[in-house]
C-alpha positions as CSV (number, residue, x, y, z in Angstrom):
1,X,24.5,-2.0,-24.3
2,X,24.8,-4.4,-21.3
3,X,21.7,-6.3,-20.0
4,X,20.2,-4.4,-17.0
5,X,19.8,-6.6,-13.9
6,X,16.8,-6.2,-11.8
7,X,16.0,-7.8,-8.4
8,X,12.4,-8.2,-7.6
9,X,12.3,-7.9,-3.9
10,X,10.0,-10.5,-2.3
11,X,9.5,-12.4,0.9
12,X,10.3,-16.1,1.8
13,X,8.1,-18.5,-0.1
14,X,5.9,-15.6,-1.3
15,X,6.7,-15.2,-5.0
16,X,4.8,-18.2,-6.0
17,X,1.7,-16.8,-4.3
18,X,2.0,-13.4,-6.0
19,X,-0.7,-13.3,-8.8
20,X,1.5,-10.8,-10.7
21,X,4.7,-12.9,-10.6
22,X,4.4,-14.9,-13.8
23,X,3.2,-12.0,-16.0
24,X,6.1,-9.9,-14.5
25,X,8.8,-12.3,-15.1
26,X,7.6,-13.0,-18.6
27,X,7.2,-9.5,-19.6
28,X,10.8,-8.6,-18.2
29,X,12.3,-11.6,-20.1
30,X,10.6,-10.4,-23.3
31,X,12.2,-6.9,-23.2
32,X,15.7,-8.3,-22.5
33,X,16.0,-7.6,-18.7
34,X,17.7,-10.1,-16.5
35,X,15.4,-10.2,-13.6
36,X,14.7,-12.6,-10.8
37,X,13.0,-12.6,-7.3
38,X,15.2,-12.1,-4.4
39,X,14.1,-12.5,-0.8
40,X,14.6,-9.1,1.0
41,X,15.9,-10.4,4.3
42,X,18.3,-13.0,2.8
43,X,21.6,-12.1,4.3
44,X,23.5,-13.8,1.5
45,X,22.0,-11.6,-1.3
46,X,24.5,-9.3,-3.2
47,X,22.2,-6.2,-3.8
48,X,25.2,-4.3,-5.3
49,X,25.2,-6.8,-8.2
50,X,21.8,-5.4,-9.4
51,X,21.3,-2.2,-11.4
52,X,17.9,-1.8,-9.7
53,X,16.0,-3.4,-6.8
54,X,12.3,-3.2,-7.2
55,X,10.1,-3.8,-4.0
56,X,7.3,-6.1,-5.1
57,X,5.9,-8.6,-2.7
58,X,7.7,-8.0,0.7
59,X,4.5,-8.8,2.4
60,X,6.0,-9.9,5.7
61,X,7.5,-6.6,6.6
62,X,4.7,-5.3,8.9
63,X,5.9,-6.8,12.2
64,X,9.6,-6.0,11.3
65,X,9.1,-2.6,9.8
66,X,12.2,-1.1,11.4
67,X,14.3,-4.0,10.0
68,X,12.7,-3.5,6.6
69,X,13.4,0.1,6.4
70,X,17.0,-0.4,7.6
71,X,17.3,-3.0,4.8
72,X,16.0,-0.3,2.2
73,X,18.5,2.1,3.4
74,X,21.4,-0.4,3.1
75,X,20.2,-1.4,-0.5
76,X,20.3,2.5,-1.5
77,X,24.0,2.5,-0.3
78,X,25.0,0.1,-3.0
79,X,22.4,0.5,-5.8
80,X,19.1,2.1,-6.7
81,X,15.9,1.1,-4.9
82,X,12.4,1.6,-6.2
83,X,10.5,3.0,-4.6
84,X,13.2,4.9,-2.6
85,X,13.7,4.2,1.1
86,X,12.2,7.7,2.1
87,X,9.1,6.9,0.2
88,X,8.9,3.5,1.9
89,X,9.3,5.0,5.4
90,X,6.6,7.5,4.8
91,X,4.1,5.1,3.0
92,X,4.4,2.2,5.4
93,X,2.6,4.1,8.1
94,X,-0.9,5.2,7.1
95,X,-0.6,8.5,9.0
96,X,0.6,9.5,5.5
97,X,-3.3,10.0,5.0
98,X,-3.2,13.0,7.4
99,X,-0.3,14.4,5.4
100,X,-2.2,14.1,2.1
101,X,-5.4,15.5,3.7
102,X,-3.4,18.6,4.8
103,X,-2.1,18.9,1.2
104,X,-5.7,19.1,-0.1
105,X,-6.3,15.5,-1.1
106,X,-9.8,14.3,-0.5
107,X,-9.4,11.4,1.9
108,X,-11.6,8.9,3.8
109,X,-12.5,10.5,7.1
110,X,-10.0,9.1,9.6
111,X,-9.2,9.6,13.3
112,X,-5.7,8.5,14.6
113,X,-5.0,7.2,18.1
114,X,-1.2,7.2,19.1
115,X,0.1,4.6,21.3
116,X,2.7,7.2,22.6
117,X,-0.1,9.5,23.8
118,X,-2.6,6.9,25.3
119,X,-2.0,4.6,28.2
120,X,-4.2,1.5,27.7
121,X,-4.2,1.0,31.6
122,X,-5.6,4.5,32.2
123,X,-9.4,4.4,32.4
124,X,-9.5,7.7,30.8
125,X,-8.1,6.1,27.6
126,X,-11.4,4.2,27.0
127,X,-13.4,7.4,27.0
128,X,-11.0,8.9,24.3
129,X,-11.1,5.8,22.2
130,X,-14.9,5.4,22.5
131,X,-15.3,9.0,21.5
132,X,-13.3,8.3,18.3
133,X,-15.9,5.8,17.2
134,X,-18.5,7.5,15.2
135,X,-22.2,6.9,15.9
136,X,-24.8,5.8,13.4
137,X,-22.8,3.4,11.2
138,X,-20.3,0.7,10.8
139,X,-16.7,1.6,11.7
140,X,-13.4,0.2,10.7
141,X,-10.5,-0.2,13.2
142,X,-7.1,-1.1,12.2
143,X,-3.4,-0.3,13.0
144,X,-1.6,2.3,11.0
145,X,1.1,-0.1,10.1
146,X,-0.6,-2.9,8.3
147,X,-0.9,-4.6,5.0
148,X,-3.3,-6.9,3.3
149,X,-6.1,-5.9,5.7
150,X,-4.4,-7.7,8.5
151,X,-5.7,-6.8,12.1
152,X,-8.5,-4.9,10.5
153,X,-12.1,-5.4,11.6
154,X,-15.5,-3.8,10.6
155,X,-17.6,-3.2,13.7
156,X,-21.3,-2.7,13.7
157,X,-22.7,0.4,15.4
158,X,-24.2,-1.6,18.3
159,X,-20.7,-2.9,18.8
160,X,-18.9,0.4,19.7
161,X,-17.5,-1.2,22.9
162,X,-16.0,-4.1,20.8
163,X,-14.5,-1.5,18.5
164,X,-13.1,0.3,21.5
165,X,-11.6,-3.0,22.8
166,X,-10.1,-3.7,19.5
167,X,-8.5,-0.3,19.4
168,X,-7.2,-0.6,23.0
169,X,-5.8,-4.1,22.3
170,X,-3.7,-2.6,19.5
171,X,-2.5,0.3,21.6
172,X,-1.5,-2.1,24.3
173,X,0.7,-3.7,21.7
174,X,2.3,-0.5,21.0
175,X,0.6,0.0,17.6
176,X,-1.0,3.2,16.6
177,X,-4.6,2.9,15.5
178,X,-6.8,4.5,12.9
179,X,-10.6,4.6,13.1
180,X,-12.7,5.3,10.0
181,X,-16.5,5.1,9.3
182,X,-17.4,2.4,7.0
183,X,-18.1,3.9,3.7
184,X,-21.3,1.9,2.6
185,X,-21.0,2.4,-1.1
186,X,-18.2,0.1,-1.2
187,X,-20.6,-2.8,-0.8
188,X,-22.2,-2.0,-4.1
189,X,-19.7,0.0,-6.0
190,X,-16.4,-1.4,-4.7
191,X,-13.1,0.3,-4.7
192,X,-11.4,1.7,-7.8
193,X,-7.7,1.1,-8.0
194,X,-5.4,2.9,-10.4
195,X,-2.0,1.8,-11.3
196,X,0.8,4.2,-12.3
197,X,4.0,2.9,-13.9
198,X,7.0,5.1,-14.8
199,X,4.8,8.2,-13.9
200,X,2.0,7.3,-16.5
201,X,-1.5,5.8,-15.9
202,X,-1.5,2.2,-16.8
203,X,-4.7,0.5,-15.8
204,X,-7.6,0.4,-13.4
205,X,-9.4,-2.3,-11.5
206,X,-12.4,-2.9,-9.3
207,X,-11.9,-4.4,-5.8
208,X,-14.9,-5.9,-4.2
209,X,-15.7,-5.4,-0.4
210,X,-13.3,-7.2,1.9
211,X,-14.8,-6.7,5.5
212,X,-17.6,-8.6,6.8
213,X,-19.3,-7.0,9.8
214,X,-17.9,-8.3,13.0
215,X,-15.6,-10.6,11.1
216,X,-12.2,-11.8,12.7
217,X,-9.1,-10.0,11.9
218,X,-7.2,-11.3,9.0
219,X,-4.2,-13.1,10.5
220,X,-2.5,-14.3,7.2
221,X,-0.3,-12.2,4.9
222,X,-3.3,-10.8,3.1
223,X,-7.0,-11.1,2.7
224,X,-8.4,-12.7,-0.4
225,X,-9.6,-10.0,-2.9
226,X,-12.3,-9.9,-5.6
227,X,-10.6,-8.1,-8.5
228,X,-12.0,-7.3,-11.9
229,X,-11.2,-4.8,-14.7
230,X,-12.6,-1.2,-14.4
231,X,-12.2,2.1,-16.3
232,X,-11.7,4.8,-13.7
233,X,-14.0,7.8,-14.0
234,X,-12.6,11.3,-14.7
235,X,-13.4,12.3,-11.1
236,X,-11.4,9.2,-9.9
237,X,-8.5,10.1,-12.2
238,X,-8.6,13.6,-10.9
239,X,-8.2,12.5,-7.2
240,X,-5.3,10.3,-8.3
241,X,-3.8,13.3,-10.0
242,X,-4.1,15.3,-6.9
243,X,-2.5,12.4,-4.8
244,X,0.6,12.0,-7.1
245,X,1.1,15.7,-7.2
246,X,1.3,15.9,-3.5
247,X,3.8,13.0,-3.5
248,X,5.8,14.8,-6.1
249,X,6.0,17.9,-3.9
250,X,7.2,15.9,-1.0
251,X,9.6,13.6,-2.7
252,X,10.4,14.9,-6.3
253,X,8.9,14.4,-9.7
254,X,10.8,11.3,-10.5
255,X,10.7,9.5,-7.1
256,X,8.2,6.9,-8.0
257,X,8.6,4.0,-10.3
258,X,5.2,2.7,-9.4
259,X,2.1,3.8,-7.5
260,X,-1.4,2.5,-6.9
261,X,-4.2,4.8,-5.8
262,X,-7.3,3.3,-4.3
263,X,-10.4,5.3,-4.1
264,X,-14.0,4.8,-3.2
265,X,-17.2,7.0,-3.0
266,X,-17.2,9.2,0.0
267,X,-20.2,10.2,2.1
268,X,-21.4,12.5,-0.4
269,X,-20.6,10.1,-3.3
270,X,-17.6,11.9,-4.7
271,X,-14.4,9.8,-4.7
272,X,-12.0,9.9,-1.8
273,X,-8.5,8.3,-1.2
274,X,-8.7,5.2,0.8
275,X,-5.2,4.0,0.4
276,X,-2.0,4.9,-1.6
277,X,0.2,1.9,-2.2
278,X,3.8,2.9,-2.8
279,X,5.6,0.0,-1.1
280,X,4.6,-3.5,-2.2
281,X,1.1,-3.3,-4.1
282,X,-0.2,-5.8,-6.4
283,X,-0.5,-4.4,-9.7
284,X,-3.2,-6.9,-10.9
285,X,-1.7,-7.0,-14.3
286,X,-4.1,-9.6,-15.6
287,X,-6.9,-6.8,-15.6
288,X,-5.4,-5.2,-18.7
289,X,-3.6,-7.0,-21.6
290,X,-1.0,-4.2,-22.2
291,X,-0.1,-3.7,-18.5
292,X,2.7,-6.2,-18.3
293,X,4.5,-4.6,-21.3
294,X,4.0,-1.1,-19.9
295,X,5.4,-2.3,-16.6
296,X,8.4,-4.0,-18.2
297,X,9.3,-0.9,-20.2
298,X,9.0,1.3,-17.0
299,X,11.3,-1.1,-15.1
300,X,13.7,-1.3,-18.0
301,X,13.9,2.6,-18.4
302,X,14.6,3.0,-14.7
303,X,17.2,0.2,-14.7
304,X,19.0,1.8,-17.6
305,X,19.1,5.1,-16.1
306,X,20.3,3.7,-12.8
307,X,23.0,1.7,-14.5
308,X,24.2,4.9,-16.3
309,X,24.6,6.7,-13.0
310,X,26.7,4.0,-11.5
């Protein structure tokens, strides 16, 4: 059997910053996979030479989302891409939360403001935006196409006008906006992330709170995160199962090579989906000693299946 060849799609100068990179490379080497990082927008890269292209740390795609999705479609024309381009298109706009909520997934309360429907120059728009800012607690305003908490701000209740200004600035730039009440238990409990590889649960982790009230938007590729191991509760695992079942209904049972489901306690304390990462999530492999091996075997199995279909 020939050695499977896998490209680990990344961004220029990012692979060395990816905390998963060293463990990923070592684990794939150990199972006999010929894997290497490849910059997604490198025009000289021969994607057809790989059995499988796995999107890993393409963290610069946000301002060039259309270009990124066109690249994903072009890769699929010559080899297998994980996750598939249709999944990437859906998942790179956080309006997927609305789709999942409609499908019965418990999600963080969210109001969406669409640039196509709201003229920032129209005085009436401020009234619409201000009405979307909930009273009585902190609020989070961010664009629907974002990664690494970029352009995301937590506003205090007394700063409702600043929250509205933030939303209007995003709309003026042609960006759709989402407004969410800040779920206070994240400050003490944190988020729970659950990583699935090859359709199976791999490991969990805790992510500490990221957003300081009134802090400036993150302008780099990502915000620094406080990560530690965590065993998800039965209720959190149940939410993750509901999420992945809804994705399977939309894209097929075997569409996903990897998934990360991030939940946190909702207003009544029960877990709700905060974010579903199907594009370029960190796996935080260091949180579980067996995670790199599970990842490597999931990648290897998908690469072998892809090679057999070529």
